[in-house]
C-alpha positions as CSV (number, residue, x, y, z in Angstrom):
1,M,129.3,89.0,86.6
2,P,130.3,91.0,89.7
3,L,127.9,91.1,92.6
4,K,126.0,94.5,92.4
5,F,123.5,96.0,94.9
6,Y,121.7,99.4,94.9
7,N,123.4,101.6,97.4
8,T,120.9,104.1,98.8
9,L,123.8,106.3,100.1
10,N,125.0,106.9,96.4
11,R,121.9,106.2,94.6
12,E,123.1,103.7,92.2
13,K,124.2,100.1,91.7
14,E,127.7,99.5,92.9
15,I,129.8,96.5,92.8
16,F,129.9,94.7,96.3
17,T,133.1,93.7,98.0
18,P,133.1,93.3,101.8
19,I,135.6,94.8,104.1
20,D,137.0,91.5,105.3
21,P,136.3,89.0,102.5
22,P,134.9,86.3,102.5
23,N,133.2,87.5,105.7
24,V,130.2,89.9,105.4
25,S,128.9,92.0,108.3
26,F,125.2,92.7,107.9
27,Y,122.8,94.4,110.2
28,S,119.0,94.4,109.7
29,C,116.6,96.8,111.4
30,G,114.4,94.4,113.4
31,P,110.9,94.8,115.0
32,T,109.6,96.9,117.8
33,V,107.9,94.0,119.7
34,Y,104.8,95.7,121.1
35,N,102.5,93.9,118.8
36,F,102.3,91.3,116.1
37,A,104.4,92.1,113.0
38,H,102.2,92.9,109.9
39,I,102.8,91.7,106.5
40,G,104.3,94.9,105.4
41,N,107.0,94.7,108.2
42,L,107.7,91.3,107.1
43,R,108.4,92.3,103.4
44,S,111.6,93.7,105.0
45,Y,112.8,90.4,106.6
46,I,112.0,88.5,103.3
47,F,114.2,90.9,101.4
48,A,117.0,90.6,104.0
49,D,116.7,86.8,103.9
50,I,117.0,86.8,100.0
51,L,120.0,89.1,100.4
52,Q,121.6,86.8,103.0
53,R,120.9,83.7,100.8
54,T,122.3,85.2,97.8
55,L,125.6,86.3,99.5
56,E,126.0,82.7,100.9
57,Y,125.3,81.3,97.4
58,C,128.0,83.3,96.1
59,G,130.5,81.9,98.7
60,Y,130.5,84.7,101.3
61,K,130.3,83.9,105.2
62,V,127.6,86.1,106.5
63,K,127.4,87.5,110.2
64,R,123.9,88.8,110.5
65,V,122.6,90.9,113.4
66,M,118.9,92.0,113.9
67,N,117.9,94.1,116.8
68,I,114.8,93.5,118.9
69,T,113.4,97.0,120.0
70,D,111.8,96.7,123.5
71,I,112.4,100.4,124.6
72,G,112.8,103.8,123.3
73,H,110.8,103.7,120.1
74,L,108.1,106.5,120.2
75,V,104.8,106.3,118.2
76,S,106.5,108.7,115.7
77,D,109.6,107.6,114.1
78,A,111.0,110.8,115.1
79,D,111.0,111.9,118.9
80,D,107.3,112.7,119.7
81,G,104.5,110.8,121.2
82,E,104.2,107.8,123.5
83,D,106.7,104.9,123.6
84,K,105.4,102.1,121.6
85,M,106.2,99.4,124.4
86,V,104.1,101.5,127.0
87,K,101.3,101.6,124.5
88,G,101.6,97.9,124.3
89,L,101.4,97.6,128.1
90,K,98.1,99.9,128.1
91,R,96.5,97.9,125.3
92,E,97.0,94.5,127.2
93,G,96.3,95.9,130.8
94,K,99.9,95.2,132.1
95,P,101.5,97.1,134.9
96,F,103.9,100.0,134.0
97,T,107.2,98.3,135.0
98,L,110.3,97.4,133.3
99,E,109.6,93.7,134.2
100,A,106.3,93.8,132.4
101,M,107.7,95.5,129.4
102,K,110.3,92.7,129.1
103,E,107.6,90.2,129.4
104,L,105.5,91.7,126.6
105,A,108.7,92.1,124.5
106,I,109.6,88.4,124.9
107,F,106.1,87.3,124.0
108,Y,106.0,89.2,120.6
109,K,109.7,88.4,119.9
110,N,108.7,84.7,120.2
111,K,105.8,85.3,117.9
112,F,107.9,87.3,115.4
113,E,110.3,84.3,115.2
114,E,107.4,81.9,114.5
115,D,106.5,84.2,111.5
116,L,110.1,84.0,110.3
117,V,110.1,80.3,110.4
118,A,106.7,80.1,108.7
119,L,108.1,82.3,105.9
120,N,111.4,80.0,105.7
121,I,113.5,83.0,106.8
122,K,116.8,82.2,108.2
123,I,117.0,83.1,111.8
124,P,119.9,85.8,112.2
125,E,122.9,84.8,114.1
126,L,122.3,87.5,116.7
127,M,118.8,89.1,117.8
128,P,119.8,91.3,120.8
129,F,117.3,93.2,123.0
130,A,117.8,96.9,123.0
131,S,117.0,96.9,126.7
132,D,120.1,94.8,127.3
133,H,122.5,97.5,125.9
134,I,121.9,100.5,128.1
135,K,125.6,100.7,128.9
136,E,126.6,100.7,125.3
137,D,124.0,103.5,124.5
138,V,125.4,105.7,127.4
139,E,129.1,105.2,126.3
140,I,128.2,106.6,122.9
141,I,126.2,109.4,124.2
142,Q,129.1,110.4,126.6
143,K,131.4,110.4,123.6
144,L,129.0,112.7,121.8
145,L,128.7,115.1,124.6
146,E,132.6,115.3,125.0
147,K,133.0,115.9,121.3
148,E,130.2,118.6,121.5
149,Y,127.9,116.9,119.0
150,A,125.2,116.7,121.6
151,Y,123.7,119.0,124.3
152,K,121.4,118.7,127.3
153,T,118.0,120.3,127.8
154,S,115.6,119.9,130.6
155,D,113.9,116.9,128.9
156,G,116.7,114.9,127.5
157,I,120.0,115.0,125.4
158,Y,119.9,115.9,121.7
159,F,122.2,115.6,118.7
160,E,123.1,118.8,117.1
161,I,122.7,118.2,113.4
162,E,124.3,121.5,112.4
163,K,127.6,120.0,113.6
164,F,127.4,117.2,111.1
165,P,127.4,118.7,107.7
166,D,126.8,115.4,106.0
167,Y,123.6,114.8,107.8
168,W,121.3,115.0,104.9
169,N,123.4,112.6,102.5
170,L,121.4,109.6,102.9
171,S,117.9,111.1,102.4
172,G,119.3,113.4,99.7
173,H,117.8,116.6,101.4
174,K,119.8,119.7,101.4
175,M,120.6,121.6,104.7
176,I,118.1,124.5,105.1
177,P,118.6,127.5,107.3
178,Q,117.1,126.9,110.7
179,E,114.4,129.6,110.3
180,N,113.0,127.8,107.3
181,T,113.3,124.3,108.8
182,E,110.0,122.5,108.9
183,S,110.0,120.4,112.1
184,R,109.3,116.7,112.0
185,I,108.0,117.0,115.5
186,E,106.2,119.2,117.8
187,E,108.5,122.3,118.6
188,N,110.7,122.1,121.4
189,K,111.9,125.7,122.5
190,E,115.1,124.3,124.0
191,K,116.3,122.7,120.9
192,R,118.9,124.6,118.8
193,N,117.3,123.1,115.6
194,Q,113.9,121.5,115.5
195,A,115.4,118.6,113.5
196,D,117.9,117.8,116.2
197,F,117.2,114.3,117.5
198,V,117.0,112.8,120.9
199,L,119.8,110.6,122.2
200,W,118.5,110.2,125.8
201,K,115.0,111.1,127.1
202,F,114.9,111.9,130.9
203,S,112.3,110.4,133.2
204,D,110.7,111.8,136.1
205,K,111.6,110.4,139.5
206,N,108.3,108.4,139.8
207,S,108.4,107.3,136.1
208,L,109.9,104.3,134.4
209,G,113.6,104.7,133.4
210,Y,117.1,103.4,133.7
211,E,119.5,104.9,136.2
212,T,122.7,105.9,134.5
213,K,125.7,108.3,134.6
214,I,123.8,110.6,132.4
215,G,120.6,110.6,134.4
216,K,117.4,108.5,134.6
217,G,115.6,107.7,131.4
218,F,115.4,105.9,128.2
219,P,117.6,105.8,125.2
220,G,116.4,107.4,121.8
221,W,115.3,104.7,119.3
222,H,118.2,105.7,116.8
223,I,121.2,105.4,119.4
224,E,120.1,101.7,120.2
225,C,120.6,100.5,116.6
226,S,124.2,102.3,116.6
227,A,125.1,100.8,120.0
228,M,124.1,97.2,119.0
229,S,125.5,97.2,115.5
230,M,128.9,98.6,116.6
231,K,129.1,96.2,119.4
232,Y,128.5,93.0,117.4
233,L,129.9,94.1,114.0
234,G,132.5,96.8,114.8
235,E,132.7,100.6,114.0
236,Q,132.4,100.0,110.3
237,F,130.5,97.1,108.6
238,D,129.3,96.2,105.2
239,I,125.4,96.1,104.9
240,H,122.6,97.8,106.6
241,T,119.0,97.1,105.6
242,G,115.4,98.4,106.4
243,G,112.4,99.7,104.9
244,I,112.5,103.0,102.9
245,D,110.5,104.7,105.7
246,H,113.8,104.4,107.7
247,I,115.7,106.5,105.3
248,P,114.9,110.2,106.2
249,V,114.9,109.8,110.0
250,H,116.1,106.6,111.7
251,H,119.0,105.7,109.4
252,T,120.0,109.3,108.7
253,N,120.4,109.7,112.4
254,E,122.1,106.5,112.9
255,I,124.8,107.6,110.4
256,A,125.2,111.0,112.1
257,Q,125.6,109.8,115.6
258,S,127.8,106.8,114.7
259,E,130.2,108.6,112.5
260,A,130.4,111.6,114.9
261,A,131.3,109.3,117.8
262,T,134.1,107.6,115.7
263,D,135.7,110.7,114.4
264,K,133.9,110.6,110.9
265,K,134.8,106.9,110.3
266,P,132.5,105.7,107.6
267,F,129.7,103.7,109.3
268,V,128.2,101.4,106.7
269,R,129.2,100.8,103.2
270,F,126.1,99.6,101.7
271,W,122.5,100.9,102.7
272,M,119.9,98.8,101.2
273,H,116.1,99.4,101.4
274,N,112.9,97.7,100.5
275,D,109.9,99.6,99.3
276,F,106.4,99.6,100.8
277,L,103.7,97.2,100.8
278,D,100.5,99.3,100.3
279,T,96.8,98.2,100.4
280,R,94.2,98.2,97.5
281,N,93.6,101.9,98.2
282,G,97.2,102.8,98.0
283,E,97.7,103.3,101.8
284,K,100.9,102.1,103.6
285,M,100.2,99.3,105.9
286,A,100.5,100.3,109.5
287,K,99.7,98.8,113.0
288,S,97.5,101.9,113.8
289,G,95.3,101.6,110.9
290,E,92.4,99.3,109.9
291,N,94.7,97.8,107.0
292,F,96.7,95.9,109.7
293,L,97.1,92.3,108.3
294,T,99.3,89.7,110.0
295,L,100.6,86.4,108.7
296,G,97.8,85.0,110.7
297,T,95.2,86.7,108.7
298,I,96.6,85.0,105.6
299,T,96.8,81.4,107.1
300,E,93.3,81.9,108.4
301,R,92.1,82.1,104.7
302,G,93.9,78.6,104.1
303,I,96.8,80.2,102.3
304,S,100.4,79.0,103.1
305,P,102.9,81.8,104.4
306,I,105.2,80.6,101.5
307,V,102.7,81.8,99.1
308,Y,103.2,85.3,100.4
309,R,106.9,85.0,100.2
310,F,106.5,83.7,96.5
311,W,104.2,86.6,95.7
312,L,106.7,89.3,96.9
313,L,109.6,87.6,94.9
314,M,107.6,88.3,91.8
315,A,108.5,92.0,92.2
316,S,111.9,93.7,92.8
317,Y,112.5,94.5,96.4
318,R,112.8,98.1,95.3
319,T,109.3,98.2,93.9
320,K,106.2,99.2,95.8
321,V,103.7,96.5,95.7
322,N,99.8,96.7,96.3
323,F,98.4,93.8,98.4
324,V,95.1,92.5,97.2
325,W,93.6,89.1,98.0
326,E,93.1,88.3,94.3
327,A,96.9,88.7,93.6
328,L,97.8,86.5,96.5
329,E,95.3,83.8,95.4
330,G,96.8,84.0,91.7
331,A,100.2,83.5,93.3
332,E,98.9,80.4,95.3
333,T,97.6,78.8,92.0
334,A,101.0,79.4,90.4
335,L,103.0,78.0,93.3
336,K,100.8,74.8,93.5
337,R,101.4,74.5,89.8
338,L,105.2,74.7,90.4
339,Y,105.0,72.1,93.3
340,N,103.1,69.6,91.1
341,L,105.5,70.0,88.3
342,Y,108.3,69.3,90.7
343,L,106.6,66.3,92.0
344,D,106.1,65.0,88.6
345,L,109.7,65.1,88.0
346,G,110.0,61.7,90.0
347,E,112.6,60.5,92.7
348,K,115.8,60.5,90.7
349,M,118.4,63.3,91.4
350,G,120.7,64.4,88.4
351,N,123.3,67.1,87.9
352,I,122.9,71.0,88.2
353,H,122.5,72.4,84.7
354,E,125.4,74.8,84.6
355,E,124.2,77.2,81.9
356,Y,120.8,77.7,83.9
357,R,122.8,78.0,87.1
358,K,125.0,80.7,85.5
359,K,121.9,82.7,84.4
360,F,120.2,82.4,87.7
361,K,123.4,83.5,89.5
362,E,123.7,86.6,87.1
363,F,120.1,87.5,87.8
364,M,120.5,87.3,91.6
365,E,123.9,89.1,91.4
366,D,122.1,91.9,89.6
367,D,120.7,93.5,92.7
368,L,118.5,90.5,93.5
369,D,116.4,90.2,90.4
370,T,114.0,87.8,91.7
371,P,111.5,88.4,88.9
372,R,113.8,87.3,86.2
373,A,115.0,84.4,88.6
374,L,111.4,83.1,88.9
375,S,111.0,83.5,85.1
376,L,114.1,81.2,84.6
377,L,112.6,78.7,87.2
378,W,109.6,78.3,84.9
379,D,112.0,77.7,81.9
380,V,113.8,75.0,83.6
381,F,110.5,73.1,84.0
382,K,109.5,73.7,80.4
383,D,112.9,72.7,78.9
384,E,112.3,69.5,76.9
385,N,115.9,69.0,76.5
386,M,116.7,68.4,80.1
387,S,116.2,65.2,82.0
388,N,113.7,65.2,84.9
389,A,116.6,64.2,87.2
390,D,118.8,67.4,86.1
391,K,115.7,69.6,86.4
392,K,115.1,68.5,90.0
393,A,118.9,69.1,90.9
394,T,118.7,72.6,89.1
395,I,115.5,73.6,91.0
396,L,116.8,72.6,94.3
397,D,120.0,74.7,93.6
398,F,117.9,77.7,92.9
399,D,115.9,77.1,96.0
400,K,118.9,77.7,98.0
401,I,118.0,81.3,97.5
402,L,114.3,81.4,96.6
403,G,113.5,79.5,99.7
404,L,110.2,78.2,98.4
405,G,110.5,74.7,100.1
406,F,110.8,72.4,97.1
407,S,113.1,69.9,99.1
408,N,110.3,69.5,101.7
409,L,107.7,68.3,99.0
410,K,107.0,64.5,99.2
411,I,105.2,62.3,96.7
412,E,102.1,61.4,98.5
413,K,100.4,58.0,98.1
414,I,97.0,58.6,96.4
415,P,94.2,56.7,98.3
416,E,92.6,53.7,96.7
417,E,89.4,55.4,96.5
418,V,90.7,58.0,94.2
419,L,92.7,55.7,92.1
420,K,89.3,53.7,91.5
421,L,87.6,56.8,90.2
422,V,90.5,57.5,88.0
423,V,90.3,54.2,86.4
424,E,86.6,54.5,86.0
425,R,87.1,57.9,84.4
426,E,89.7,56.6,81.9
427,Q,87.1,53.9,80.9
428,A,84.4,56.5,80.4
429,R,86.7,58.8,78.2
430,G,87.5,55.5,76.1
431,E,83.7,55.0,75.6
432,K,83.4,58.7,74.9
433,N,81.0,59.1,77.6
434,F,82.1,62.6,78.5
435,T,79.2,63.4,80.8
436,K,80.2,60.6,83.1
437,S,83.9,61.6,82.7
438,D,83.1,65.2,83.9
439,Q,81.0,63.7,86.9
440,L,83.9,61.5,88.0
441,R,86.4,64.6,87.7
442,K,84.1,66.5,90.1
443,E,84.0,63.6,92.5
444,I,87.7,63.3,92.4
445,N,88.1,67.1,93.1
446,S,85.7,66.9,96.0
447,L,88.2,64.3,97.6
448,G,91.0,66.8,97.4
449,Y,92.7,65.8,94.1
450,E,92.6,67.2,90.5
451,I,93.1,65.2,87.3
452,K,94.8,66.5,84.1
453,D,94.5,64.8,80.7
454,T,97.9,64.9,79.1
455,G,99.6,63.3,76.1
456,E,101.0,60.7,78.4
457,G,97.7,60.0,80.0
458,Q,95.9,61.2,83.1
459,K,97.9,62.8,85.8
460,I,96.6,63.1,89.3
461,S,97.8,65.4,92.1
462,K,96.8,66.8,95.3
463,I,94.9,70.3,95.2
């Protein structure tokens, strides 16, 4: 079965072949590091990790770049409001300097990487800071000015979208006459079209900013991703990922400015987007709202970050999911069950079951169908015709993509105190003293272990 992904650009599943096989060039929109990432943000990185693992499972060599935005991203995803990094400086009482801004960025970038490690997400090969690429931003903006795709106003340099007829292709919108265009941002009288977007924002003499050939200021958020992706992956590359909220503004603008600067050379072949994580009330999770939950919020409740990863894999990355604690707790129970079943398989390692492997690969090649892949994982555990050793090998093979940490599980030695209670309980059951048997079960549970009665006798495992 050929590898197929849903391409947002063409709104259909397409067979994936890289520009330069077996190499795959892959860019993920990364975080703006002015605060902790919330669990809605982290869904994008779990999705991108599954995509990278699937490509590698299929034999491709992946070069993945993820930007770290530490300047230029305004509170709105368009061009209005306060810079998010400045907002972070104010929140933490830090001075308004470029040095303090970088310190803030490094702190939250490190916290973000800790989240990636906790979720068993592979760290991308390159994670460049936007502030280290001002030169590249300016070079692209100069090209756009020379080619007359951009123009200057008193407050900045803007991209003129009417010069780029394919501007609305990614979002699916149609170009509307300017007089009927509803502005995404506060009206700027100097702009030729209210949907024109900023490439460079000028700073006052006494304000923060970078001194450059095009004036003192900051790059727009969108130009940063074009500059970094093209520097490390070239003017054309294979895959660009992000959340669906990036489609109508950020990624649309990336395409326009990148292709205009390179004489309409197609920028990215596959645009792939994950859907939102909403709260119980159907609200999109956001740092500005009361529904701001971090990975730390989950671990404070005694739930492993891998449970959150597992829960997300139960749904397609293109499906909106609603976060409720009951659902996460249900996923925790299911994952613990899988872990215990795995530990029951013993120490011996057998051979990967090729028929199961083939099915698993087909599911993942079909636009990362993790729900069916997880269902197949359960089937492997339940298959009475497979040896435990072969089950173990097959599960570990699946986990190269799923990343649930089966290889890290260790058979723990059960304390003598618990084993003694297990023996007593077995005697009570043999004497049909079920009252005592139930009491001993509760005592075993209180020590952190659970006991199950099976056709092969009592089985003990850590809760």
